[in-house]
C-alpha positions, 0 to 999 in steps of 0.5 A: 654321912653328909647329905646334899639336898637338891629340892625346890621349896614348896612355894616354887615346886610347881611351874605352869604347863604349856601356855593356854592350859588354864590352871594346869601345873606340873610338879618338879621332882626333888632328889636327895643323896650323899655328897661324897662316896668312895669309888665303886660303892652304891649310891642310894637316893630318895626321890620325892614329888612323883605322881603316885604309881608313876615309873621314876628313873634315876639318870646319869649324865654322860658327855652326850645325854642323860642315861637311865641307870635305875628305875622304880615306882613311886609310892602313894606319897610320891616317894621312891628310893633308887640305888645305882652302883657305878661301873667306872671310877669317876671324879663325880657322878651327876644324877637326876630323877625323871618321871612322866607327869613331872619335871626332872629334878635338879642335878645331884652332883655326887663326888667320889674320893678314896677312903683314907686309912692311917695305920700305926704299930705298937702303942703302949699305955704301960711301962715307960709310957705310963711313967711319962703320962703320969708326969706330962699328961695322958695326951703328951705322947700323942700330941704330934701325931694326933692331927695326922691320925684325925685327918684320916677316915679310919685310924688303926693300930695295935694296942700292946697292953691290957687296959684294966685296974683288975687282975694279977700279973702273969708269969712272963718277962714283960707285962704292960697295963694302962689306965682306962681313963688314959685310953678314953682320952687318947682315943678321942684326942687322936681319933682312933677307930679300930685297935688290934688286941691279938697280941702277946700283952693283952692277957698280961694281967689275966682273963678278967683284965683282958675282958676289961680291955675289950670293954674299955676299947668299945666304951672309948668309941673304938672297935676292938679286934682279935680278942674276946670272951670266946674263940668266936668273939676273938675271930669276929671281924670288926666292920666300919663304914666310911663314905659307903665303903665297908672295911672289915678288920680281922686280927691274928696272933702268932706270939705266945704265951699259948695260955692267951689263946681263946677257947670255945668258952675261954677268953683270949686272942685269936691265934694264927694258923693257916686254916684259921686265917683263911676262914677268918678272911673269907668271913670278913670278905663276905661282910665288907668291900675291903678286908684288913688282916692284922698280925702279931708275928715275926722275930723281935728286931729282925728287919726282914720278914721270915718264911712264916710271915710270908706264908700267913700273908699269902694265905690272907691275900689269897683268901680275899684280904686287901691289906695285911698289916703286921706288928711285934718285931718292934722295928720297921719291916718291908712293905710289899705289893704282892698284886695289883691293889694289894699290900703287905706291911710286915711290921710298922714297928713301935709307935708310942713306946719307950724305945731304947735304941735307934733301930726301935725308935724308927717309926711311921704312919702307913697311909692307904687310899682305899676303894672297892678295887682295893689299895689305890695308893700307899705311903709310909710317913716316916718318923722317930720316937723321942721320949715315947713320943712319935714324931713324923715327917710332914712330907 
């Protein structure tokens, strides 16, 4: 967190009191706090220099006067911590500290802005993508989109493969696996923060490789969601904080094989049912200000969502999800706004993928601006996949 420090140097931290009072000095308070916060989140400050035991007020400037918004008592060292949660969204919050026997602090000007989330669809490190990486380098497929993803506060997407050197291929039509080193380099290069593993390819090389994938995602610096060593771990929310805004991600898969499903003591993914969705979203909402529920669902190459997707999305939104983001159809599906400051993106299609048609090559990055109220704005930055490399329009 960037910290704006408003203080007076020790040599200048005292000023003369009223004329004629020989030797009397009045200390000036200092205040420290964040430079920027997301709209609606709590602002915590530290005040120093108050007389021990004195009441210290945190004041917010209005057009007419300073208004007290929090009060505490100074400790023996003259320090007190105060917290203030704004009731109205404002571009900035001018704050100062005041206490009897001390001069008010200088003004701490806390700016506010929404937290930005950039979300993408299916990203593969195996199959045709692995072939291109071997020839052109691990970062080649990501070079055009990495600057866009890095500019976001949080970058999120679906990791559609196992990341491991262990395991044997399971009996299914398509099996995808990537190298741990490639994932590590891409996560750092593209600034990826959260990766969904609740899908039908994370278990392609067995449970040992699935557990490796969870570990390698963590070691790369990103948060995994939707898979784990047990059912409880697979359903556990992944929580990240930006500008004081806590964002929880929960992942659910509705695509087989059923053997990929986590059990009480069996590694796997969190499979989607209405009771599981409701319980998972509610638990995430207790831990965070914003909940993003991500789903692997739908019918491949279907350009519209189906009734099952709609039922799952409604369950997530009604249970407290701010946004629902889907994948698996390999094509873009509609983005809908079911309620004010709520959003459902049924499928973001392919992203880093060996796409073989005009339909499956259509891609995009979904940009959301988030606050404690929910989705403040949304925009799909459309693009095309050319040779496994997504390229998005600049405007």
